[in-house]
Each structure stands twice: as structure tokens, then as C-alpha cells.
C-alpha positions as CSV (number, residue, x, y, z in Angstrom):
1,X,-74.2,85.6,-9.0
2,X,-70.9,85.3,-7.2
3,X,-69.2,88.3,-5.7
4,X,-65.5,88.8,-6.3
5,X,-63.7,89.4,-2.9
6,X,-61.1,92.2,-2.8
7,X,-57.7,91.5,-1.4
8,X,-57.6,92.7,2.2
9,X,-54.4,94.2,3.6
10,X,-52.5,92.0,6.1
11,X,-53.3,92.7,9.7
12,X,-50.4,94.2,11.6
13,X,-48.4,92.1,14.0
14,X,-49.0,94.6,16.8
15,X,-52.8,94.3,16.7
16,X,-54.3,92.3,19.7
17,X,-57.2,90.0,19.2
18,X,-60.7,91.0,20.3
19,X,-60.7,88.3,23.0
20,X,-57.5,89.6,24.6
21,X,-58.7,93.2,24.7
22,X,-62.1,92.2,26.1
23,X,-60.5,89.9,28.8
24,X,-58.2,92.8,29.9
25,X,-61.1,95.2,30.1
26,X,-63.1,92.7,32.2
27,X,-60.2,91.8,34.5
28,X,-60.5,94.1,37.5
29,X,-56.9,93.5,38.6
30,X,-55.5,95.1,35.5
31,X,-55.5,98.8,36.5
32,X,-52.3,100.5,35.3
33,X,-54.2,103.1,33.2
34,X,-56.5,104.0,36.2
35,X,-53.5,104.3,38.5
36,X,-51.8,106.5,36.0
37,X,-54.8,108.8,35.8
38,X,-55.0,109.0,39.6
39,X,-51.3,109.8,39.8
40,X,-51.8,112.5,37.2
41,X,-54.5,114.1,39.3
42,X,-52.4,114.0,42.5
43,X,-49.5,115.5,40.7
44,X,-51.7,118.3,39.2
45,X,-53.1,119.0,42.7
46,X,-49.6,119.2,44.2
47,X,-48.4,121.5,41.5
48,X,-51.5,123.8,41.8
49,X,-51.0,123.9,45.6
50,X,-47.3,124.7,45.4
51,X,-48.0,127.4,42.8
52,X,-50.7,129.1,45.0
53,X,-48.5,128.8,48.1
54,X,-45.6,130.5,46.2
55,X,-48.0,133.3,45.1
56,X,-49.1,133.8,48.7
57,X,-45.5,133.8,49.9
58,X,-44.4,136.4,47.3
59,X,-47.4,138.6,48.1
60,X,-46.6,138.5,51.8
61,X,-43.0,139.3,51.2
62,X,-43.9,142.2,48.9
63,X,-46.3,143.6,51.5
64,X,-43.7,143.3,54.3
65,X,-41.2,145.1,52.0
66,X,-43.7,147.9,51.5
67,X,-44.4,147.6,47.8
């Protein structure tokens, strides 16, 4: 008995081949994603530190003003 194959939709032009994706994952010099994640953590830390320093500064000023 022979099965009838259904028509498959065409693969999009943007899709990368499996070999390309695997080679990029195995290549240790390809790190833009990891650098972006590290930069995000640094930015989050700087924002958190500046926010807490601002709170300390406002609290000290309010205390000095007598509120």
C-alpha cells in the first residue's frame, strides 16, 4: 500500500539550516547574546545602585530639614 504525501508548505527564506545553527552554537567566539545578557545585568545593577543612593540622599536631606 502506498501512502499519499501531503503537500508541505514552502520553508521561509529567513529560516537557517540546522548545520548553520549548530555551528554557531558550537563556535565559542560567537558571543553577542552572552555579552548582551552581561551588559543587561550591569545596567540593572547600576540602575538599582543609583536608585538606592537617591533614596538615601533624599532621606538624609529630609532628616536634616527636620521632617
